N, C-alpha and C positions, 0 to 999 in steps of 0.2 A: 503495500498500500503505499502510494507517493501522498505527502503531505502537498496541498493546494494553497495557492494564497487565497482564496474567498473562502476557503472552508471554515467555520465556525467551531471550534473545538471546546469540550464542555470538560471541567473535572468537579470532583465532591466540594472540597473547601477554599478553593481558589483557583484563579484563571491564570496562566502563562502568556501573557504577551510579549514576543518577542521585537522589540522596537529597535530604538537607539540604545545599543549594551555597551559601545565605547565606539573610541578612532581605531579605526581602520576593520570595524565589522560592519559588513553589509547591512541595510536595514532589511526587515521583510515584514512587510506590508500587511495593515489591518489586524485582524485575528488567526492569521495563518502560522506555519511552523518552516525551519528550515528542516531540510533533509540531512541525512549524517555527513553527505561528504561536503554540504556547505557549511555545517558546524567546524568539522576537521578542519575543511580549511582556513575557516577564520579564526581556530584556534591555534594558529601555527607559532613557531618559534618562542612559546610558552608563554603568549601575551595573550591569549584569548581571554576575553570579558574582561579584561583590564578597565575598572570602572574611574578609577581616581576619587575612591568618595572617602581618601583618609583613613585612619585607624582610630579605633573608638579611645575617647578621651577617658573612658568612665571604667575602663578595666584597670586590676590590679596589675602592678607593677614591681618590680624588684627594683633595686637601688641606683640601676643604673639605664631605667626609663623602661626596659623591654618587659614583656610580660610576662609574668611570671608561670613554668610548667605547671598545668594542672595536674594533681596526682591522681582523678578518675577520669575518665574517658565520657564526658557529658555531649548529650546530643541534641543540638537545639532545634526546636519545632519551627521550623518555616512557614506553618500552616500559621501561628500566630505572632510573630516576631518580624519587625521590618514590612509589613503588610501595604505599604505605599509604594513598594519598589516592584518590579519583575522578579521572576524565581532565579535568573541566573546574579541579580542585585544581590539579593535575600543571602544566595552562595557565599557572594563574594564578601559582604560584610561579616556574616557569621566566621567565615575563614580568618577574616584580618583582625576580627576581636579574640584570637589566639584559638580558637574552638576546633576539633576536627570530625565532627559528626554532623549528623541532623537528622531528626525524625521528618516524616513526612508520611502522616497515617492515613491519607487519601490516595497512594500509590495506585491502587489499582483501579483508580476512576481518573486518574491523572490524564487530563487532556482527551477523555474519551471524546470519541465521535457522536454527534446527536442522534439518539436510537440505536444507540449499540450496546449490545448486553455483553460484549468483550473489552477487558481493557486494550488499551491505544499501547501495545506493546513497542511501536516505532518510538512515539514521543518518549516512554520510559526508557528506552536506550539511549535517547540522545542524553537524557536527563542525567542517566549514569554516567554520560559523558563529561557532562558537568560537571557532577563530583571529583570525578580524576583531577579535570583541571585545576579544581580550590583544594584537593589535597584531601577533600573530605569522603568519610565513610558513612554509610546509608544505616540510622538504626531500626528501629522495628516498623513496619506497616501493620496495617489491619486486614485479616484475611476475609474474616466475617464481621463486620458490623451490627454485630445480634444485641443490643445492649436491652434492648427496648421488643416492642411488636417488630417483627422483621420475617422474610421470607428465604433466612436462611438460618435457622436455628436446629440445633444439633438435637433437641427435646423435642418438638415440633417434627411429626413426619414428613410433613409438607413443604417445609424448610431444609431437610437431610439431603436430597438431591442437588439442591442450589449448593449447602455449605461444600460437599464433596467438589462440585463444579470449580468453587473459589480456592480452594486448595490445591486444585491440579494448576490453577492459573496464575497461585503466588511459586509455584514453583516454575513455571516460566519468567517471573517477574526476576526472581532472586539472582539470576546469573548478570541478567540486564544492569542489576544495580550493585554487584558484588556482595548482597545482603545475606546475612544466615539467619535472621531471625523474623519470625510474624507471627504478630498477634490474633488468638482465636478467642472468641467468646461463645459461652453457651446458650443463653437465650434466656427467655423470662421463663416463669413456670406455668404450667397449665391446669387451671383451678379442676380440681377434682382427682389429679394423677397423685399418686403417691411421692414423695421426694426420692425414696427408695427407685421406684420407679424411673425416674428423671435422669437421677445419676445414671443409672445404669445404660440409658440411652445416650447421653455424654459421653461415656466409656467407650461404648460400641463405637461411637461415630468417630473419635479418637483414633480410635484402632485402624479403623481403615482408613484416618489421614494419615497416621504414621506410617503405614504401607507404602501410601503414595510417596512421603516427602523420601522415607527411605530408598526409595526405588530410583525417587529422579536426583539424591543427593543435597537434599535442603529445601528450603529452609527450616531451620528447627520451629516447631508452633509453640507458643508459650500461651497456657493458657491464664485470663486473667481474671482473678476474683474482683468483683466490684459493689460499691456501698449500694446498700438499700435504700438509706437513713435520708440520703439529699439529693443523690442524682440518679439511680437507676431503679427503683420501685419493682419489684417484683423479680429481679435479678435472681437465677439458680445460684452460682458458685461465689459464696460471701465470704466467706472466713478459712485461713490458712488449711486448716486441720481437713477441712472439706476437697479444697481443692489439692492437696497432698493424698488424700484416699485416693481420688479419680487418677491421679498422675501415675501413683503405683499399681495400680489395676491397670492403667493401659501397658507401662512396660517397657515403655521405649525411651531411647537417649533423644528422640527425635522430638519427644514432647515434655515440656518442662513449666515451669509456670512465669509468669510475667507479674513480679511484685511492683505493686505499682504502693508506694508508702503513702500518698494523699488518700487512696480508698481503703488502707487497712488502718491509718489514724483514726477514720472514721467508723469504722466496722467493728475492731477490737484493739485498737492500741497497741503498747507494750512491745514498740518497734523494734527495737535493737535485739530484745531478746528471741523474738519471732526471725527476724534476719537469719539471728544464727540458728536457730531452731531448724529454719527449712531450707538454710542454706544451698545446700546439695542438691535441692528440687527446683532452685531457683536459676532460670536461663538471661534473664533480663530484670533492670529495674528499669521503673519511671519514679517522678517526682513532681510534688506541688503542694504550697503550704495550705494549711487549713485555719479557719475558713477562708473561703475564695478562691482558692486552687490558681494562686498566682506564685510569685519567686520567692527564694528561700527568706526568711527574715519580717514577711507581711501577716503572717499568723503564728500558731503555737508551736509550731515543730521546730527544735534547735539544728537545722540540718548538720554544722560543723560537726555535732557528734555521731549522728546519721552516718552520714558520708565516710567517718572516719573507721566507725565500726564495719562499714562495707569493704573500706579500702584495708583493714586488717584482715579480714578473711582471705586476702588474696585475690579480690576478683578482678580481672581481666577484662571484662565486657564492657557495654558501653550501660551509660546510666540516662535514661533519658526525660528530658524537662516536658511532659504531657502537661502544659498548662498556659494559661494566658497570662501576659504582662499586666501587673497590678493597673496602670494607666493605658491601656489599649495598647495597639500595635504598631504607634507610632516608632520613628528613630530615637526620640529621647526614652518614651517609655520601654522599647526593646535594648537600649544600651544601660539604662538601670538594672533592667533584669539580669542580664549577663554579668552587671559588676554583683550584682546579688549572689549569684552561683560562685564567681572568683572568690568573693568572700566569705561563701559557706565553704570554700575546697580550704580554707587554711585551719589548721589546726596543731 
């Protein structure tokens, strides 16, 4: 499939408009996209997507003015940060701020063609090339966003076929972005069905999904417990012990836990002890402060201690900031958000 100049593309959480990306880069008109040859040609000599936007003045620095190396691998959510910019600009801003990874939850819907039920693999591949240009790694993306009523539930038989379809799609996305982790969600509970039966269905579907990703070489699917008190009423997998029961029953190295510290603070607290308790089942961490689900130091969680506990366990994976900056997605608020992460990384 070739991208066309006049074609309108869509995606879940934001649109990608490749306009004037920088000197030496040809303008792509309207809401169209450039093909892979155009992109790679424009990015020659290591100067691709140079925006001359300047480096963040809000980040922590060492005594000689250079950004202090981060102790954990934080992935910045580009759906909520620097939202007045194009996607290439957002990636450049994140990299300039000294971060090495990004989250893009809506990757399966990224630049999806109107009326299409398939990911736009060509657009995702070009996005993957942009990551390489900026030295960024891809954090998790969501395979099946089923935290409420949805057609891709592991519990509801009407959604199970679509869940498996989306697992197959994630196996095709993985090599395009050199990704290793994708989030899966159980779905909401069905009235009149026992919790035991619903859990059995989740286990059965994850076993089928595990076979698919094992054969394809990834990604690792991380099951995410979600809170029901604030954000996701009726969701099935809420607490750590229940999630671990499911993971252990599946019994695959390709199915682990996504441990979102924000959700678990609301659901059960006892953050550091639970992280230590379930660490060998956790494949990915996410964070956001509570209340509000914003950057560290806006709520009740003292993130330097939590991050230190993760670091002390020897965790080498990414820690995704699945939250929105307290002041919105403006440059000023985004830079303050990244500065807060840097502050929380000091212990």
